[in-house]
Structure formats: C-alpha cells, structure tokens
C-alpha positions as CSV (number, residue, x, y, z in Angstrom):
1,M,0.0,0.0,0.0
2,A,1.2,3.5,-0.7
3,N,2.4,5.7,2.1
4,H,2.5,9.2,0.5
5,K,-0.6,11.3,0.2
6,S,0.1,11.9,-3.5
7,A,0.5,8.1,-4.2
8,I,-2.8,7.4,-2.3
9,K,-4.5,10.1,-4.4
10,R,-3.0,8.6,-7.6
11,I,-4.3,5.2,-6.7
12,R,-7.8,6.7,-6.3
13,Q,-7.6,8.5,-9.6
14,N,-6.3,5.5,-11.4
15,S,-9.1,3.3,-10.2
16,K,-11.8,5.8,-11.2
17,R,-10.2,6.3,-14.6
18,R,-9.9,2.5,-15.2
19,V,-13.7,2.1,-14.6
20,H,-14.5,5.0,-16.8
21,N,-12.2,3.8,-19.6
22,R,-13.6,0.3,-19.4
23,L,-17.1,1.6,-20.1
24,F,-15.9,3.3,-23.3
25,R,-13.8,0.4,-24.4
26,N,-16.7,-2.1,-23.9
27,R,-19.1,0.2,-25.7
28,V,-16.8,0.4,-28.7
29,R,-16.3,-3.3,-28.8
30,T,-20.1,-3.8,-28.7
31,L,-20.8,-1.3,-31.4
32,V,-18.0,-2.7,-33.7
33,K,-19.5,-6.2,-33.2
34,K,-22.9,-5.0,-34.0
35,A,-21.6,-3.3,-37.2
36,R,-19.9,-6.6,-38.2
37,V,-23.1,-8.5,-37.6
38,M,-25.1,-6.0,-39.7
39,I,-22.5,-6.3,-42.5
40,Q,-22.8,-10.1,-42.5
41,S,-26.6,-9.8,-42.6
42,K,-26.2,-8.3,-46.1
43,D,-28.5,-5.4,-45.4
44,V,-26.6,-2.4,-46.8
45,N,-28.6,0.4,-45.2
46,D,-28.5,-1.0,-41.7
47,A,-24.8,-1.9,-42.1
48,K,-24.0,1.7,-43.1
49,E,-25.8,3.1,-40.1
50,A,-24.2,0.6,-37.7
51,T,-20.8,1.3,-39.1
52,R,-21.3,5.1,-38.9
53,I,-22.2,4.7,-35.2
54,A,-19.2,2.4,-34.5
55,I,-16.8,4.8,-36.2
56,R,-18.2,7.8,-34.2
57,D,-17.6,5.9,-31.0
58,L,-14.2,4.8,-32.0
59,D,-13.2,8.4,-32.7
60,M,-14.6,9.4,-29.4
61,A,-12.7,6.8,-27.5
62,A,-9.5,7.7,-29.3
63,S,-9.9,11.4,-28.6
64,R,-10.4,10.6,-24.9
65,G,-7.3,8.5,-24.8
66,T,-9.2,5.3,-23.9
67,I,-7.7,3.5,-27.0
68,H,-4.8,4.5,-29.1
69,P,-5.6,6.6,-32.2
70,N,-3.9,4.0,-34.5
71,N,-6.0,1.3,-32.9
72,A,-9.2,3.3,-33.7
73,A,-7.9,4.0,-37.3
74,R,-7.2,0.3,-37.9
75,R,-10.6,-0.8,-36.7
76,K,-12.4,1.9,-38.8
77,S,-10.4,0.9,-41.8
78,R,-11.4,-2.8,-41.5
79,L,-15.0,-1.9,-41.0
80,M,-15.0,0.4,-44.0
81,K,-13.3,-2.3,-46.1
82,Q,-16.0,-4.8,-45.1
83,L,-18.7,-2.3,-45.8
84,A,-17.3,-1.5,-49.2
85,A,-17.1,-5.2,-50.1
86,L,-20.8,-5.5,-49.1
87,E,-21.8,-2.5,-51.2
88,A,-19.8,-3.8,-54.2
89,K,-21.6,-7.2,-53.9
90,S,-25.0,-5.6,-53.6
91,K,-24.6,-3.7,-56.9
C-alpha cells in the first residue's frame, strides 16, 4: 500500500479512470461487433448506419485516450473495407 498522500490520491484517480475507460472500451467493442453482424446480414442500409455509429464511438474513444488513435484507425479501416465489399456485392 502507498504511504505518501500523492500516491494514495494517484491510486484513487487510477481506479476511477480505469472504470471510466472500461465503459468506453466495452461500448466500442459492442458497437463494432454490431456493425460486423449487420455487414454479415447483407442489409446495406442497416450496415451503413451501424458502421457510422461504431466509427463515431471509435473516434470518441481515441480522442479521450481510452484507446490508441492507431487502434481506432485500424478498426475503422477494417469496418469500411468490409462495408465497401458488401456494397460492391449488392450492386
């Protein structure tokens, strides 16, 4: 256990931030999973909307520092690639 006041405060801050960041990380994972499911369901309009929502939350998590910006960019790129393939198939 920490002995200094500053270290005790840092432990409190870290635990609060960990819980807060976990909420955003789990939300992003859920929305990305929903987008992938919608892409696999072959419904272009629903897939576009789900992908748009997932990308918005990925950007938000990256701007807050919850996930690394490159991690968000990679996930967005993969989602857009899958969506583009679905759109190409549907035409």
